[in-house]
C-alpha atoms as one frame of an Amber mdcrd trajectory, in Angstrom:
protein
 159.547  94.899 116.907 159.261  97.563 118.625 158.769  98.293 122.246 159.219
  93.750 122.838 160.935  93.255 126.543 162.498  89.811 125.742 163.474  88.496
 129.482 160.539  87.255 130.637 159.452  89.872 134.459 161.732  92.884 132.475
 158.532  94.746 131.012 157.552  97.351 133.092 153.984  98.981 133.480 153.005
 101.773 131.234 151.971 103.183 134.750 155.727 102.427 136.173 157.176 103.843
 132.689 155.452 107.013 133.352 156.736 107.787 136.660 160.321 106.741 135.742
 160.304 108.767 132.665 158.381 111.692 134.359 160.985 111.398 137.708 164.120
 111.738 135.405 165.749 114.551 135.662 168.199 114.165 131.896 167.687 111.978
 128.984 169.327 110.677 126.127 167.325 112.180 122.834 168.003 110.256 119.629
 167.154 111.404 116.057 167.923 110.858 112.747 170.268 112.951 110.599 169.887
 114.041 106.586 172.695 111.063 105.372 170.409 108.895 107.953 172.715 108.205
 110.325 172.605 108.344 114.798 172.617 111.366 116.377 172.096 111.509 120.138
 172.440 114.026 122.929 171.961 114.758 126.850 169.101 117.464 127.465 166.718
 118.628 130.405 162.810 117.573 130.193 159.636 118.032 131.309 156.082 116.031
 131.122 153.702 117.413 130.110 150.775 114.815 130.053 151.302 110.877 129.925
 152.275 111.591 125.927 154.169 115.217 125.968 157.721 115.992 126.231 158.955
 118.686 126.460 163.200 119.767 126.250 164.509 123.228 125.768 167.657 124.180
 123.382 169.510 126.577 121.698 168.027 128.158 118.318 170.291 126.341 116.191
 171.895 123.423 116.353 172.029 119.317 114.745 169.004 118.576 116.993 167.172
 121.375 115.512 167.899 120.684 111.511 167.221 116.699 112.284 164.311 117.518
 113.533 163.371 120.193 110.866 163.645 117.097 107.973 163.072 114.123 110.156
 160.363 114.451 113.414 161.213 110.705 113.754 163.349 110.540 117.828 163.484
 108.411 121.398 163.987 109.435 124.185 166.043 107.704 127.024 166.045 107.620
 130.563 167.754 105.681 133.282 166.010 105.385 136.602 168.274 104.296 138.575
 171.492 101.586 138.458 173.959  99.676 140.295 176.690  97.814 139.637 176.864
  93.930 141.731 180.861  92.904 141.007 180.190  89.657 142.893 177.251  88.477
 140.991 179.199  89.749 137.298 175.834  91.692 137.257 173.990  95.319 137.184
 170.830  96.585 138.343 168.504  99.081 136.600 165.213 100.562 135.808 164.938
 102.345 131.943 162.453 104.613 129.692 162.369 104.597 126.470 160.102 106.708
 124.343 159.375 106.795 120.852 157.899 109.500 118.767 157.708 112.266 117.355
 159.218 115.703 117.791 158.482 119.860 116.570 160.293 122.818 117.292 157.731
 125.454 118.831 156.853 128.440 117.163 153.515 129.444 118.445 154.855 132.257
 121.582 152.457 131.699 124.621 152.600 127.845 123.470 156.836 128.157 124.117
 156.302 130.283 127.483 153.854 127.667 128.577 157.066 125.193 127.861 159.756
 127.505 129.638 157.468 128.105 132.569 156.491 124.844 133.266 160.805 123.809
 132.712 161.680 126.342 134.890 158.888 125.039 137.580 160.560 121.747 137.222
 163.949 121.933 137.749 163.724 124.848 140.364 160.713 124.746 141.983 159.880
 126.760 145.506 163.737 127.236 145.371 163.658 130.979 143.787 160.807 133.559
 144.484 158.139 133.838 141.703 159.583 137.135 140.190 163.259 135.770 139.675
 161.342 132.047 137.463 159.141 135.052 135.287 162.223 136.944 134.567 164.511
 134.555 133.800 161.261 132.868 130.884 161.680 136.313 129.911 165.128 136.822
 128.885 165.600 133.192 127.607 162.394 133.311 125.617 164.517 134.728 122.077
 167.093 132.636 122.906 166.308 128.553 123.278 164.095 126.666 121.581 161.638
 124.678 123.086 161.351 121.114 121.271 157.433 119.044 122.015 158.051 115.435
 121.832 154.408 114.101 121.109 154.778 109.760 122.588 153.989 106.950 120.676
 155.044 103.917 121.956 156.610 103.893 125.841 159.041 100.539 127.105 160.194
 100.771 130.430 162.015  97.614 131.565 163.447  96.634 134.941 166.678  94.463
 136.109 166.101  93.320 139.772 169.199  93.615 142.116 170.066  89.790 142.452
 169.290  87.778 144.938 172.034  87.391 147.941 174.013  84.163 148.293
């Protein structure tokens, strides 16, 4: 059953899961190709709201083809992880978002998404004019994928108790 965390006490709340998802710099997008085979790729993302993620990529490629033929996707992020060799354990937080993706074709929506991506990853480090120039130059050669989150699962494994 999708979204059931089997280990007692491991499930994160929706609020915790959204914070991890929104704070991660990148994650892994899973799509399905025309042969029904999985395909994954690491991508930067930005959360527009609690149910919307945006990704940018080239105008053509496998993920674009896959989304066109099957919009079902999953997106995974690892919030933090640490190996504890003496305990033979790893502590971590992770989130998986399941939903549907579409290519954004409306020019205003594309530009707004690019602006959100630039703001997320460049922030105040670059002057506004340079950010606007980046969006202007990038818009014609950048595809925007918008994912609607339909189900979200967050999971944690805390660090082992010291002995």
